[in-house]
Structure formats: structure tokens, C-alpha cells
N, C-alpha and C positions, 0 to 999 in steps of 0.2 A: 504494500500500500504506500503510495507516494503522498507525503505530507508537505505542505508549503512551508518553507523556512522563512521566519520573520526577519525583517531588517534588524541589524544590530541597534541596541539602544542609543549608541552614539550618533546615529543618523537622524534622530528625532530632534526637532527644534524646540527649545524651551526659552521663553521670553520673560525677563524680569522676575517678579515674585508672584506671578499669577498662580493660583492653584490649578493643577493639571488633572485631567480626567483620562480614564481609559474608556473610550466610547466604543461599544460593541454593537454592531448592526446585524440584524437578520438580512438576508439577501432578497429572495423572491417576495415581492409585494412591499418591500421596504426600500431598498436601494434601486431595484430594477423591476420593471413590469415584464415578466416572462410568460404571461398567460398564453400568448399566441404560439410561442415556440413549444411549450409543453403540450398544448392542445394538438398542434400539428403532429408531434411525435406520437401522441396517444392514438390519434386517428389513423396514422400510418400503420401502427401496430394492428388496429382493428381491421384495416383493409387487408392485411396479410392473412387474417383469420376469417375473411369473407363476412365481416360484420359491418353494419351501417355506422357512420360516424356519430359521435356525440357532439352536442353543442359546446362551444368554448366555455360558456357560463357553467355548464354541468361539470366539465373537467376542472375548472377553477375551484369549484366547490369541493373537490377531492384533494386539493393542495394543502400541505401543512404538516403532515405526519411522516414525511419521508417518501422516497421514490418507490419503495416496495409497496407501501400502502396505497400510493396513487395508482399503481398498475392494478392492484387487487380491486380497488373500487371501480376503475374503468371497466374491468372485465365483468365484475358482478352487475354493473349497470347495463351491460351489452349482451348478456346471455349466460353469464357464469364463467367459472374457471374452466379452461379447456381440459380435455382428457389428458394431455401431456403435462399438465401441471402449471403451477404458478411460477416456479423458479425459472423455467425456460422462458416464460412470458416476460419476466423481469429482465432477464439477460438480453432478450431481443429488444425490449424497449430501450435499455441502456445503449445498445449498439446504435439504434436509430438516433436517439437524442444526443449522445456524446459526439456523433459525427458532425453536428452543427447546432450547438446550443445558443448561438448568438443571433442568427437570423430570426427576426420577430421579437427580440429582446431589446429593451431600451432602458436607459437610466431615467428615473423620474425627473421632471423639470427641476432644476436648481440643485440636484445632488452634487454635481461636480464642484460647483461654487461653494456649497456648504462644507464639503469635505476639505477643500482647499483652505477655507477660513478656519475650520477647527484645527487643521494641521499647523497652519501658520501661528495659531495661538498656543501651540505646544502640546495639544492633546494627542494621545495615542489612539490610533484607529484600527479596528479589527472587524472581521466578519465571523458570525456564528450561524451556520446554515445547515438545514437537513440535506441539502443537495450534495452529492458526492464531490470529492476534491477536484477531479479533472475538469468537469464543466464549470465549476465555480471559478477556478483559476482562469480558464479561457474567457469567461464572461467578464471578470474583473479587469483583466489585462486588455481585452479587445475594446472595452468601453472606457478604458483609460482611468479606471478607479483605483488601480493598484500599480504604483503608489498614487495617492498618499496612504491608502490602506496598507498596513504593514503586518497584519497577522490574519490567519485564517484557520478556523476549525470547521470541518465539513462533516457530512453525515457518515463518512467512513473513516473519520479520524480516531474515534473511540468505539467502544463496544456499546455505547448508549447514544440516544438522540434526545433532542429537546422533547419534553420539558425537564429532563434531568439537568440540574445545574452544573454538573461536571463539564458539560460542553461549554458553557459560558465562562467558567473559570479557566478552562484550557485555552480559550481565546485570549482572556485577559492576561494570562501568564506570559504571553508572547510580547507584551508591551512593557514599557517602563512603569514604575510605581505610580499610582494615582487612584482616585476613587472611581469605581466602576459604574457606568450608566449603560443600560441596554435600550436599544432603539429597535422596535419591531412593529408588526402590523396585525398580529393575530392573537387569538386566545391562547395558543401554544406559547407564543413569545411572552405574553403576560404571565402565564403560569411559570415559565422559566425564570423570569425576573423575580417573581414572588418567592420561588423556591430558593433562589440564591440570596434573597434579602437585599436586592439592589434597586435603585430607582428605575422606572420604566417610562419611556416616551413612546406614545402610540401614533404611528402614521395612519391617518384615516383612509387613505386611498389605495390600500392594499387588498388582501384576500381574507379579511376577517369574516367569520361565519356567524357571529353573534353581534348584538348591538354594542357599539363602541363604548357607550357610557356604562355598560355593565361590567367592564373590565377595570381592574385596579391599576390604572395608569396615573402617573404624577402629572401628565399633561397629554393632550391630544392635539396634533398639529396636522394642518392640511398642506402647507407649503414649506419647502426646505429652507427658504430664507428665514424662517422662524427658528430653526434648530439651534444655531450658535447661541442665541440669547437664552433659549430654554436650558441648554447645557450649563451656561454660566449661572443662571438662576438657581439650578439645582445645587451647584457647588457652593454658592453663597448660603443657601438654606442649610446645607450640611455643616458649613463652617461655623455658623452662628447658632445651630440647634443644640 
């Protein structure tokens, strides 16, 4: 299994006496909108099985619990698990998706600028995603988000996936010291932050399957130009609490 190696701590920029954070991001639905690419890969798999396609909105509803669970849900919604089993279907889906995870995937508006601002302020940036390492690295590099993102924990980095907080701490440990803040878009991300006992910022325009206001978020944001101030506000709250 190939793991992404973080940049050395000396490469991070620290300014003045500002309090620094380790800002950990989910990937799909948080930094990038990958719904089209995932849906295209899922429907390509269904075509090979002579099944009709599912709508993109249906497939997006299956996102959030890892790639194996996504494939299982797609198959169950289209006629059930084939006789040759789930493992083969997951293997074939990965072949299809890994061959081109970028087409149909875009960074949300303002992401590049927000990451640059956070990095220039000295904060460490990493990603904690259910997506496997290979397509995650491809997406982050092709969309020019890595750097400034300097750490990555993927769905195949550990023996567990979110909401197990071990994933979040694995990502945080790749960065210099600082208070940890998690930025995500879903109930799984909220549960991960809660399990880790860290602040959570919720991106409203992702793939959440429950009402946003029902989740234990410290703040909900629509636009990425809001994010640097939210991070600074959380640091100030923690400093004086």
C-alpha cells in the first residue's frame, strides 16, 4: 500500500506569534465536487453487468462510507449483488474509477484561494478521506491543491475508516504542532470530529444526507472565502476559553 509522504515541517511557513492550527479537510463534497466522476464510474460498472444506469443524485446518496460500501449500495439498488460476488465488483469499479478520477471532478469555488490564505498564515493543511490513496493523490495534484496541502490519510491508509478518529489523528500527525480543526460536509465527518473531540466546520454544499442544522458543527459555511476567518475565530475561542 502506497502512502503519501508529508512535506517536512521545515517547509511550513509560520508568521509572527499567531496561533497555528492543523486544518484537516475531508475531500469529496468538501474540497472537491466529485459526484459526476463517481456516478460515471458506477454506471460504467452497471453497463458491464447489463444493468440500467442510476441517476447521479441516487449515486451521490451512497457516498460517504467508503468505496466498498458505495459499490455495494449501487449494486443493491440495481438488482442485487451479482453471483460472482461483491469483491470482484469492487475490484472492477476501482479499475474503472482509478483510470481517470479527475474528469468530472472540480474544486469548489474559492478552495484554492482559501487554502493559499490558510497556508500563508502558517496553518498546516491535510486531507482525511475515505477515498483510496491513489485517486486522492491524483485529484489533489491535478487540481493543484497539493501543495499547499501537505498531509494525506486515505481510506486504505489504516485498517479503519471514518468515523473512527484514528484517521483524523493520523492526518494531523503529519503536520507541525497546532490545534486540530476538521472541515467536512457530512454526518460521517461530524461524527469523526465528535469522536476525536475537535472543532468541526461544516461545508453546506457537499453530500450531507441529513439536515445540516442537526449536526454538531461549530459553524456552517457556504463559501470558502468565509473559512480563514472561521478558523481564526475558533483559535481565538480556544485561546480564551
